[in-house]
C-alpha positions as CSV (number, residue, x, y, z in Angstrom):
1,M,-58.2,-75.5,-62.6
2,A,-60.3,-72.7,-61.0
3,P,-63.8,-73.9,-59.4
4,D,-66.7,-73.1,-61.8
5,N,-68.7,-70.5,-60.0
6,S,-71.5,-70.7,-62.4
7,V,-72.8,-73.9,-60.8
8,P,-75.5,-73.5,-58.3
9,E,-74.6,-74.1,-54.6
10,H,-76.2,-77.5,-53.6
11,G,-75.3,-78.5,-49.9
12,R,-72.9,-75.6,-49.5
13,P,-72.8,-73.1,-46.8
14,G,-73.7,-70.4,-49.1
15,R,-77.0,-72.2,-49.9
16,V,-77.9,-72.2,-46.2
17,A,-77.0,-68.8,-45.8
18,R,-79.0,-67.6,-48.7
19,G,-82.0,-69.8,-47.2
20,I,-81.4,-67.9,-44.1
21,A,-81.3,-64.3,-45.7
22,R,-84.6,-65.2,-47.4
23,L,-86.2,-65.9,-44.2
24,L,-84.8,-62.7,-42.5
25,A,-86.0,-60.8,-45.4
26,A,-89.5,-62.2,-45.3
27,A,-89.8,-61.8,-41.5
28,G,-88.6,-58.2,-41.7
29,L,-91.2,-57.5,-44.4
30,A,-94.0,-59.7,-42.6
31,V,-93.5,-57.4,-39.7
32,D,-93.3,-54.0,-41.6
33,A,-96.7,-55.5,-43.3
34,Y,-98.3,-56.3,-40.1
35,L,-97.3,-52.8,-38.3
36,H,-98.5,-50.7,-41.2
37,A,-101.7,-52.5,-41.6
38,R,-102.3,-52.3,-37.9
39,L,-101.5,-48.7,-37.6
40,A,-103.2,-47.4,-40.7
41,G,-106.6,-46.8,-39.1
42,R,-105.0,-44.2,-36.9
43,Y,-103.6,-42.2,-39.6
44,D,-107.0,-42.1,-41.7
45,E,-107.6,-38.4,-40.5
46,V,-104.3,-37.4,-41.9
47,T,-105.2,-36.4,-45.5
48,A,-104.6,-34.3,-48.4
49,T,-105.7,-35.7,-51.7
50,I,-104.2,-39.1,-50.4
51,G,-104.8,-40.1,-46.8
52,Q,-101.9,-41.4,-44.7
53,G,-103.8,-44.4,-43.7
54,M,-104.3,-45.3,-47.5
55,L,-100.6,-45.0,-47.9
56,F,-99.9,-47.2,-44.9
57,R,-102.2,-49.9,-46.2
58,V,-100.4,-49.6,-49.5
59,D,-97.0,-50.1,-47.9
60,A,-98.6,-53.1,-45.9
61,A,-99.6,-54.7,-49.0
62,L,-96.4,-54.1,-50.9
63,A,-94.5,-55.5,-48.1
64,A,-96.6,-58.7,-47.8
65,L,-96.5,-59.2,-51.4
66,A,-92.7,-58.6,-51.4
67,A,-92.5,-61.2,-48.4
68,L,-94.2,-63.9,-50.5
69,F,-92.1,-63.1,-53.5
70,V,-89.0,-63.6,-51.5
71,L,-89.9,-66.6,-50.1
72,S,-91.6,-68.3,-53.0
73,W,-89.9,-66.8,-56.2
74,R,-86.3,-67.1,-56.2
75,R,-85.5,-64.9,-59.1
76,P,-83.6,-61.6,-59.0
77,A,-86.7,-59.5,-59.9
78,A,-88.4,-60.8,-56.6
79,D,-85.2,-60.0,-54.6
80,T,-85.2,-56.8,-56.1
81,F,-88.6,-56.0,-55.5
82,A,-88.3,-56.8,-51.8
83,W,-85.3,-54.4,-51.5
84,L,-87.1,-51.6,-53.3
85,V,-90.1,-51.9,-50.8
86,A,-87.8,-52.4,-47.8
87,T,-85.5,-49.5,-48.7
88,G,-88.2,-47.2,-49.8
89,G,-90.1,-47.8,-46.7
90,L,-87.3,-47.2,-44.5
91,A,-86.2,-44.1,-46.3
92,L,-89.5,-42.6,-46.0
93,L,-89.7,-43.4,-42.3
94,L,-86.4,-41.7,-41.6
95,L,-87.2,-38.9,-43.9
96,Y,-90.7,-38.2,-42.3
97,T,-89.1,-38.5,-38.8
98,Y,-86.0,-36.1,-39.4
99,V,-87.4,-33.7,-42.1
100,D,-90.7,-31.6,-42.1
101,L,-91.8,-31.5,-45.8
102,G,-95.2,-30.2,-45.2
103,A,-97.6,-31.5,-47.5
104,P,-96.0,-32.2,-50.8
105,G,-98.3,-32.3,-53.7
106,P,-101.4,-34.8,-52.9
107,L,-99.6,-36.2,-50.1
108,P,-100.4,-35.2,-46.5
109,D,-98.0,-33.6,-43.8
110,M,-96.7,-37.2,-42.5
111,Y,-93.9,-35.4,-40.3
112,E,-93.7,-37.3,-37.0
113,P,-90.3,-36.6,-35.0
114,G,-90.6,-38.9,-32.1
115,W,-89.9,-42.6,-32.0
116,S,-92.6,-44.8,-30.7
117,G,-91.9,-48.4,-30.1
118,D,-93.9,-49.2,-33.2
119,K,-91.9,-47.0,-35.2
120,K,-88.5,-48.3,-34.0
121,L,-89.8,-52.0,-34.6
122,A,-90.9,-50.8,-38.2
123,A,-87.2,-49.5,-38.7
124,L,-85.5,-52.5,-37.2
125,A,-87.7,-55.0,-39.5
126,Q,-87.0,-52.7,-42.7
127,A,-83.3,-52.4,-42.1
128,V,-83.2,-56.3,-41.5
129,A,-84.9,-56.9,-44.9
130,V,-82.9,-54.4,-46.7
131,L,-79.6,-56.0,-45.4
132,A,-81.0,-59.6,-46.3
133,T,-82.0,-58.5,-49.7
134,V,-78.8,-56.9,-50.4
135,F,-76.9,-60.2,-49.5
136,L,-79.4,-61.9,-51.9
137,L,-78.6,-59.7,-54.6
138,L,-74.7,-59.5,-53.9
139,T,-74.4,-63.6,-53.7
140,R,-76.8,-64.7,-56.6
141,T,-74.9,-67.4,-58.5
142,R,-75.4,-67.9,-62.1
143,E,-77.2,-70.9,-63.3
144,P,-75.7,-72.9,-66.3
145,S,-77.3,-71.9,-69.7
146,R,-79.5,-74.4,-70.8
147,H,-79.2,-73.4,-74.6
148,R,-75.6,-72.7,-75.6
149,R,-74.5,-71.7,-79.0
């Protein structure tokens, strides 16, 4: 008889791996939150309708919230939210490093082609969070239904 994959993995290596992935995702998001919060003041002068400093603060808040969710609320919605924050942050970081979009709509011109130490660390932290959340989403086990009909 084939093993029942719908049973949660209690004490199995998969459960340990998922715990490590949660810690890695939260750590990557926390580093991202810290860096964006710390750097926000430097970018307050870069403005259009919305300032780049404000966008950095929003990213910091979302990353901090995602880190808390991925650690405390072990649901697909929390893992998906964390993946969206990390992936979106990394995509925007890479976009504004390699593409000069100018000032699209209410956003300021955030093109910055250089790679500072902080930018490298933010990219690494976001990439770790992306990979960890992808692992969490792909290895989710189904819990047995409490009410079967």
